C-alpha positions in Angstrom: -7.5 40.0 49.3 -8.4 36.3 49.6 -11.4 36.8 47.2 -9.2 38.5 44.6 -6.7 35.6 44.9 -9.5 33.1 44.4 -10.8 35.0 41.4 -7.3 35.3 39.9 -6.8 31.6 40.4 -10.1 30.8 38.8 -9.3 33.0 35.8 -5.9 31.3 35.5 -7.5 27.8 35.6 -10.1 28.8 33.0 -7.4 30.2 30.8 -5.4 27.0 31.1 -8.5 24.9 30.4 -9.3 27.0 27.4 -5.8 26.6 26.1 -5.9 22.9 26.7 -9.3 22.6 24.9 -8.0 24.7 22.0 -5.0 22.4 21.6 -7.3 19.3 21.8 -9.8 20.7 19.3 -7.0 21.7 16.9 -5.4 18.2 17.2 -8.8 16.5 16.6 -9.4 18.7 13.5 -6.1 17.6 12.0 -6.6 13.9 12.9 -9.9 13.7 11.1 -9.0 13.5 7.4 -11.3 15.1 4.9 -12.4 12.0 2.9 -14.7 11.1 0.1 -16.1 7.8 -1.2 -16.6 7.9 -5.0 -17.7 5.2 -7.5 -15.5 5.3 -10.5 -16.8 3.6 -13.6 -14.3 1.3 -15.3 -15.1 0.8 -19.0 -12.5 -1.8 -19.1 -14.2 -4.0 -16.5 -17.7 -2.7 -17.1 -18.4 -2.0 -13.5 -18.1 0.8 -10.8 -15.2 0.6 -8.5 -15.5 2.2 -5.0 -12.5 4.4 -4.2 -11.9 6.1 -0.8 -10.0 9.3 -1.3 -8.1 10.9 1.6 -8.1 14.5 0.4 -4.9 16.6 0.4 -4.5 19.0 3.2 -3.9 22.7 2.3 -5.8 22.9 -1.0 -4.4 23.6 -4.4 -3.0 21.0 -6.9 -1.7 18.0 -5.1 0.3 14.8 -5.8 -1.4 11.5 -5.5 -0.5 8.2 -3.7 -2.4 5.1 -4.9 -2.6 2.6 -2.1 -3.4 -1.0 -2.9 -4.8 -3.8 -0.8 -3.7 -7.4 -0.3 -4.8 -10.8 -1.6 -8.2 -10.9 0.3 -9.2 -7.4 -0.6 -12.9 -7.0 0.2 -15.3 -5.4 -2.4 -16.7 -2.9 0.1 -13.6 -1.7 2.0 -9.8 -1.8 2.1 -7.4 -3.4 4.5 -5.5 -0.2 5.0 -8.6 1.5 6.2 -9.7 -1.4 8.4 -6.4 -2.3 10.0 -4.2 0.8 10.1 -4.0 4.5 11.0 -3.8 5.6 7.4 -6.6 8.2 7.6 -5.1 9.8 10.7 -1.5 9.6 9.3 -2.3 11.4 6.1 -4.7 13.9 7.5 -2.2 16.8 7.7 -0.3 15.9 4.5 -0.5 17.6 1.1 -1.3 14.5 -0.9 -4.4 12.8 -2.2 -4.5 9.2 -1.2 -6.6 7.0 -3.5 -7.6 3.7 -1.9 -9.6 1.5 -4.2 -11.9 -1.3 -2.9 -11.8 -4.8 -4.4 -9.2 -6.6 -6.5 -8.8 -9.6 -4.3 -6.7 -12.3 -6.0 -6.2 -10.2 -9.1 -2.6 -9.0 -8.6 -4.1 -5.7 -9.9 -3.2 -6.8 -13.4 -4.8 -6.9 -16.8 -5.7 -10.5 -17.2 -5.4 -12.3 -20.5 -8.9 -13.8 -20.4 -12.2 -13.3 -18.5 -12.5 -15.5 -15.4 -15.6 -17.5 -14.3 -15.2 -16.3 -10.7 -13.4 -13.0 -10.9 -14.9 -11.8 -14.1 -13.2 -9.3 -16.4 -10.0 -8.3 -14.6 -8.4 -5.1 -16.0 -7.0 -3.4 -12.9 -3.9 -2.1 -14.5 -6.0 -0.2 -17.1 -8.3 1.1 -14.3 -5.4 2.3 -12.1 -3.3 3.9 -14.8 -5.8 5.2 -17.3 -9.4 5.4 -15.8 -8.9 6.5 -12.2 -6.2 9.3 -12.7 -8.5 11.6 -14.7 -11.1 11.4 -11.9 -8.5 12.2 -9.3 -7.5 15.2 -11.4 -11.0 16.5 -12.2 -12.6 15.9 -8.8 -9.8 16.2 -6.3 -7.2 18.5 -7.8 -4.5 15.9 -8.4 -1.8 17.5 -10.4 -1.4 14.5 -12.8 2.3 14.7 -12.6 3.5 13.6 -9.2 2.2 10.1 -8.6 3.3 7.2 -6.5 2.0 3.7 -5.7 2.3 1.4 -2.8 1.1 -2.1 -1.9 1.5 -5.0 0.5 2.0 -8.7 -0.1 0.1 -9.4 -3.4 0.0 -5.7 -4.2 3.6 -5.1 -3.3 4.4 -7.1 -6.4 1.7 -5.2 -8.3 2.9 -1.8 -7.2 6.4 -2.6 -8.6 4.9 -3.9 -11.8 2.7 -0.9 -12.3 5.7 1.5 -11.7 7.7 -0.5 -14.2 5.0 -0.6 -16.8 4.3 3.1 -16.5 7.6 4.8 -15.6 6.2 8.0 -17.2 3.4 8.1 -14.6 4.9 7.1 -11.3 7.8 8.8 -9.5 7.8 6.6 -6.5 6.8 3.1 -5.5 6.8 1.0 -2.3 6.6 -2.7 -1.8 5.8 -4.0 1.7 6.3 -7.8 1.9 6.0 -8.2 -1.8 7.3 -10.9 -4.2 9.3 -9.2 -6.9 10.8 -12.4 -8.2 7.3 -13.4 -9.5 8.2 -15.8 -12.3 11.0 -17.6 -10.4 10.3 -21.3 -9.7 8.5 -21.6 -6.4 7.4 -18.0 -6.3 5.3 -18.4 -9.5 3.7 -21.5 -8.1 2.9 -19.6 -4.9 1.3 -16.9 -6.9 -0.8 -19.4 -8.8 -1.9 -21.0 -5.6 -2.9 -17.6 -4.2 -5.1 -16.8 -7.2 -6.7 -20.2 -7.0 -7.3 -19.6 -3.2 -9.4 -16.6 -4.2 -11.4 -18.7 -6.7 -9.6 -17.5 -9.8 -8.0 -19.6 -12.5 -4.3 -18.5 -12.7 -4.2 -19.6 -16.4 -6.6 -16.7 -17.1 -4.3 -14.3 -15.5 -0.9 -14.6 -17.2 -1.3 -17.9 -19.0 0.9 -20.9 -18.7 4.1 -20.4 -16.7 6.5 -19.1 -17.9 4.7 -17.3 -20.6 5.6 -13.8 -21.9 3.0 -12.4 -19.6 4.7 -14.0 -16.6 8.0 -12.4 -17.7 6.3 -9.0 -18.2 4.9 -9.2 -14.7 8.2 -10.1 -12.9 9.7 -6.9 -11.4 13.2 -8.5 -11.2 13.3 -9.2 -14.9 12.2 -5.7 -15.8 14.0 -3.7 -13.1 15.7 -1.5 -15.6 12.5 0.6 -16.0 13.0 1.8 -12.4 16.2 3.7 -13.2 16.1 7.0 -11.4 12.9 6.2 -9.6 12.4 6.3 -5.8 11.8 2.8 -4.6 11.1 1.5 -1.1 11.3 -2.3 -0.3 10.6 -3.9 3.0 10.1 -7.4 4.4 10.6 -9.4 7.5 12.0 -12.9 7.6 9.5 -14.4 10.0 11.8 -14.7 13.0 10.1 -16.4 16.0 11.3 -13.4 18.0 8.9 -11.2 16.0 6.2 -11.7 18.6 5.1 -14.4 21.1 2.3 -15.8 19.0 4.8 -17.1 16.4 7.4 -18.3 18.9 7.1 -22.1 19.4 8.6 -21.8 22.9 6.2 -19.1 24.1 3.2 -19.9 26.2 1.2 -17.6 23.7 2.3 -19.6 20.6 -0.5 -19.9 18.1 0.3 -22.6 15.5 -2.4 -21.4 13.1 -1.1 -17.8 13.2 2.4 -19.2 12.7 1.5 -21.1 9.6 -0.5 -18.2 8.1 1.9 -15.4 8.7 5.5 -16.7 9.0 6.1 -18.7 5.7 4.6 -15.9 3.6 6.9 -13.3 5.2 10.0 -15.6 5.0 9.3 -15.9 1.2 8.8 -12.2 0.9 12.2 -11.6 2.6 14.0 -14.0 0.3 12.3 -12.5 -2.8 12.9 -8.9 -1.7 16.6 -9.5 -0.8 17.1 -10.9 -4.3 15.4 -7.8 -5.9 17.1 -5.0 -4.0 20.7 -5.3 -5.4 19.3 -5.6 -8.9 17.3 -2.4 -8.4 20.3 -0.6 -7.0 22.4 -1.8 -9.9 19.7 -0.6 -12.4 20.0 2.9 -11.0 16.9 3.1 -8.8 17.1 5.1 -5.6 16.3 2.3 -3.1 15.4 2.6 0.6 15.5 -0.9 2.2 14.0 -2.2 5.4 14.6 -6.0 5.5 15.1 -7.5 8.9 14.9 -10.9 10.6 11.9 -9.8 12.7 8.5 -9.2 11.1 5.5 -11.3 10.1 2.9 -11.0 7.4 0.6 -8.6 9.2 -0.8 -5.1 9.2 1.0 -3.6 12.2 4.3 -4.1 10.4 3.0 -2.7 7.2 1.6 0.4 9.0 5.0 1.1 10.4 6.7 0.6 7.1 4.2 2.9 5.3 5.1 5.7 7.7 8.8 5.0 7.1 8.3 4.8 3.3 6.4 8.1 3.3 9.1 10.1 5.0 12.1 8.4 3.3 10.9 7.7 -0.2 7.3 8.5 -1.3 6.9 12.0 0.2 10.3 13.3 -1.1 9.5 11.7 -4.6 6.2 13.6 -4.7 7.5 16.8 -3.3 5.0 16.6 -0.5 
């Protein structure tokens, strides 16, 4: 009798372990996104652009989310891949996520002139005309349901691209962007950012406030977002965001404070100005602007999750 009980217990334990391992393996399979790194030639810039593609789960035609990097975007990687859970988050979602490498200091724009440091900059052409056919031919993107998102520098860029190509994008998300790009103070900040990356801001949109500056100001062209799904988020750099930016905390880091608080405060002011204009223009706007939040990836990761479920995913039907 005792032997039978021991055997029964052993069988039960094995069954439980098998079930546990089955769940573990299933979970791991979902968490490991099927990805590909492709080199897409840009005729406009006369170079190959590396693009990491997180392939849509489930097969068949799929929508596409274009996910852009920030000011210091490296040439051989992307901040979303380095600093966030983006691969795990999208692993079980029926959407292709195209994550281009490079573009640091470019505002992902088509520049007016070649630049001695940054070269020929035609990112808008690449993102809207050269990359989409590759997404369709190699990854089954449906070519109809597209969205774009970015942070900081590229939060501004994402809004501009959605405004310039309302026929192409159904949804857009700006995390800590500067949608009042040509306004005094913000324009000078953008010029300083380009210069920090070695570029000449005069080669980008010319002298401020030129027609190119006006064209690349989301606030002044917000009417093109009528009917679009728009997500806008920013913090305001409150010292309560975390101890490292709180001057009365024993963990206060003055360098981190200077690097991450003023940028987010400016993003909060700019985004707060933009939101009512977008709403008045007829955009479907989801807003997350709070006192807490600094200019860093953990906040952008959380906002990407929120934007996906509230704005981007529904806009794409994914």
